[in-house]
C-alpha positions as CSV (number, residue, x, y, z in Angstrom):
1,M,-65.7,166.5,14.3
2,T,-67.3,165.3,17.7
3,T,-70.0,166.7,20.0
4,E,-68.3,168.4,23.1
5,L,-70.5,167.1,26.2
6,P,-69.8,167.7,29.8
7,V,-68.2,165.1,31.5
8,I,-70.4,164.0,34.9
9,L,-68.0,162.6,37.6
10,L,-69.6,160.9,40.3
11,P,-68.1,160.0,43.8
12,D,-68.1,156.0,43.1
13,A,-67.8,156.3,38.9
14,P,-66.1,153.9,37.2
15,P,-62.8,154.9,35.5
16,M,-63.2,157.2,32.4
17,M,-62.2,156.2,29.1
18,E,-60.4,158.5,26.7
19,Y,-61.6,159.3,22.9
20,Q,-59.7,162.0,20.7
21,G,-57.7,163.1,23.7
22,Q,-60.9,163.9,25.7
23,P,-62.0,161.8,28.9
24,W,-65.8,160.2,28.8
25,S,-68.0,158.7,31.2
26,R,-70.3,156.1,29.9
27,E,-73.1,158.2,30.6
28,A,-71.8,160.9,28.2
29,A,-71.0,158.3,25.6
30,T,-74.6,157.1,25.9
31,A,-75.7,160.2,25.1
32,A,-72.9,160.9,22.4
33,L,-74.4,157.9,20.4
34,A,-78.2,159.5,20.9
35,A,-77.1,163.0,19.5
36,F,-75.3,160.7,16.7
37,D,-78.4,158.7,15.9
38,G,-80.4,161.4,16.5
39,D,-78.4,163.6,13.4
40,A,-79.6,162.6,10.3
41,E,-76.5,164.0,8.3
42,K,-74.1,161.9,10.5
43,V,-76.3,158.7,10.0
44,K,-76.4,159.1,6.3
45,G,-72.8,159.9,6.0
46,A,-72.1,156.9,8.3
47,L,-74.5,154.5,6.1
48,G,-73.3,156.0,2.9
49,G,-69.5,154.6,3.6
50,N,-67.3,157.5,5.8
51,I,-65.5,155.3,7.6
52,A,-64.7,158.3,10.0
53,L,-68.2,158.4,10.9
54,Q,-68.3,155.0,10.8
55,Q,-65.5,154.9,13.4
56,E,-66.9,157.6,15.5
57,R,-70.1,156.0,16.1
58,A,-68.6,152.4,16.7
59,A,-66.4,154.5,19.7
60,Y,-69.5,156.0,21.0
61,R,-71.1,152.5,21.3
62,E,-68.2,150.9,22.9
63,M,-67.9,154.0,25.7
64,S,-71.6,153.7,25.9
65,R,-71.1,150.0,27.2
66,G,-68.6,150.6,29.3
67,R,-65.3,149.7,27.2
68,Q,-62.3,151.5,26.0
69,P,-62.8,152.3,21.9
70,G,-60.0,150.0,20.6
71,A,-58.9,148.6,23.5
72,V,-57.3,144.9,23.7
73,P,-59.2,142.5,26.0
74,T,-57.4,142.2,29.2
75,M,-56.3,138.4,29.5
76,P,-55.9,136.6,32.6
77,G,-52.4,136.9,34.2
78,A,-51.4,133.7,35.0
79,A,-53.0,129.5,34.5
80,G,-54.5,129.6,37.6
81,E,-56.6,132.1,36.9
82,V,-57.7,130.3,33.9
83,A,-58.5,127.4,36.2
84,V,-60.5,129.2,38.6
85,Q,-62.6,131.0,36.0
86,M,-63.5,127.6,34.7
87,D,-64.4,126.3,37.9
88,E,-66.7,128.8,38.8
89,R,-68.2,128.4,35.9
90,E,-68.4,124.8,36.0
91,Q,-69.8,125.1,39.7
92,A,-72.7,127.9,38.8
93,I,-73.6,125.5,35.3
94,H,-73.8,122.5,38.1
95,E,-76.2,124.8,40.2
96,A,-77.9,126.0,37.8
97,R,-79.0,122.3,36.7
98,L,-79.9,121.5,40.2
99,D,-81.9,124.5,40.7
100,T,-83.8,123.7,37.4
101,F,-84.2,120.0,38.5
102,A,-85.6,121.6,42.0
103,K,-88.4,123.3,40.1
104,F,-89.8,119.9,38.9
105,T,-88.8,118.0,41.9
106,R,-89.5,118.2,45.6
107,Q,-86.0,118.1,47.2
108,T,-85.0,117.9,50.6
109,P,-81.4,119.6,51.3
110,E,-80.3,116.4,51.9
111,M,-81.4,115.2,48.6
112,R,-80.0,118.1,46.8
113,A,-76.5,117.3,48.6
114,Q,-76.6,113.7,47.2
115,Y,-78.4,114.9,43.5
116,S,-75.1,117.3,43.9
117,R,-72.5,114.7,45.0
118,R,-73.8,112.2,42.6
119,L,-72.6,109.0,44.7
120,A,-74.3,106.5,46.4
121,T,-73.6,103.8,48.7
122,Q,-73.4,100.3,47.8
123,E,-76.5,99.8,50.1
124,Q,-78.3,102.6,49.0
125,H,-78.0,101.7,44.9
126,D,-78.9,98.0,45.3
127,F,-82.1,98.9,47.2
128,A,-83.0,101.8,44.4
129,V,-82.0,99.1,42.1
130,A,-84.3,96.6,43.5
131,E,-87.0,99.3,43.9
132,R,-87.0,100.4,40.8
133,A,-87.6,97.1,38.8
134,R,-90.6,96.6,41.4
135,L,-92.2,99.6,40.4
136,L,-92.0,99.4,37.0
137,K,-94.0,95.9,37.4
138,D,-96.5,97.7,39.6
139,P,-99.5,98.9,38.0
140,G,-101.0,101.0,40.5
141,F,-97.7,102.8,41.2
142,R,-97.3,103.4,37.3
143,A,-100.6,104.6,36.9
144,K,-100.0,107.3,39.9
145,V,-96.5,108.4,38.1
146,L,-98.7,109.1,34.7
147,D,-101.8,110.6,36.4
148,N,-98.6,113.4,37.6
149,D,-99.7,112.6,42.1
150,A,-96.5,114.5,43.4
151,D,-95.5,111.4,46.2
152,A,-95.4,109.1,43.6
153,V,-93.4,111.2,41.3
154,A,-91.3,112.4,43.8
155,R,-90.8,108.9,44.9
156,W,-89.8,107.2,41.2
157,V,-87.3,110.3,40.6
158,G,-85.6,109.8,43.8
159,I,-85.3,106.3,43.2
160,V,-84.2,106.7,39.7
161,Q,-81.4,109.5,40.8
162,V,-79.9,106.9,43.2
163,A,-80.0,104.0,40.7
164,A,-78.3,106.0,38.0
165,A,-75.6,107.4,40.5
166,P,-72.5,105.6,40.4
167,V,-71.3,103.7,43.9
168,A,-68.8,105.1,46.0
169,P,-65.6,103.8,46.2
170,P,-64.8,101.9,49.7
171,G,-63.3,103.9,52.3
172,Y,-65.2,107.3,50.8
173,K,-65.1,110.0,53.4
174,W,-68.8,111.2,53.5
175,E,-68.1,113.4,56.3
176,A,-65.5,115.4,54.5
177,D,-68.0,115.8,51.3
178,S,-71.0,117.0,53.4
179,A,-68.5,119.4,55.1
180,A,-67.7,120.9,51.6
181,S,-70.9,121.5,50.1
């Protein structure tokens, strides 16, 4: 036994769901779920093991979240769609890492592109390795970093990032890479 609620149709409303032969909007399902939870007898029956009431509440819950009750999840139509989804997720994760890193360091757009690329020229790499070794031996610089001096920390982070980055292979097209990012 279900409660008949008016169906609200909006001009740009999402498609209607169907339950027990009648169309349901997300809003109507949310109202029906609230009415179900407000009915002490129905709640007691569902908690007492009445399968029909449990299924009714589950259907309202699914519809209130915009899902058709009992529907099979749609699968991507082709393997290429899965690859696209994975690439989009990996790119979003990569950008989130860069955003998090940017909260703790000062970054110019050029630095962000280099951190994103994770490549350095041989000259950059050699300079960064030598500079890192020199700065580790410098007690004044080390004290500034430990005292959280913004300039010293930014310099240290930049040096360490370049020193840790792999060296680009010979003939790497830097122009093509910067145009893509």
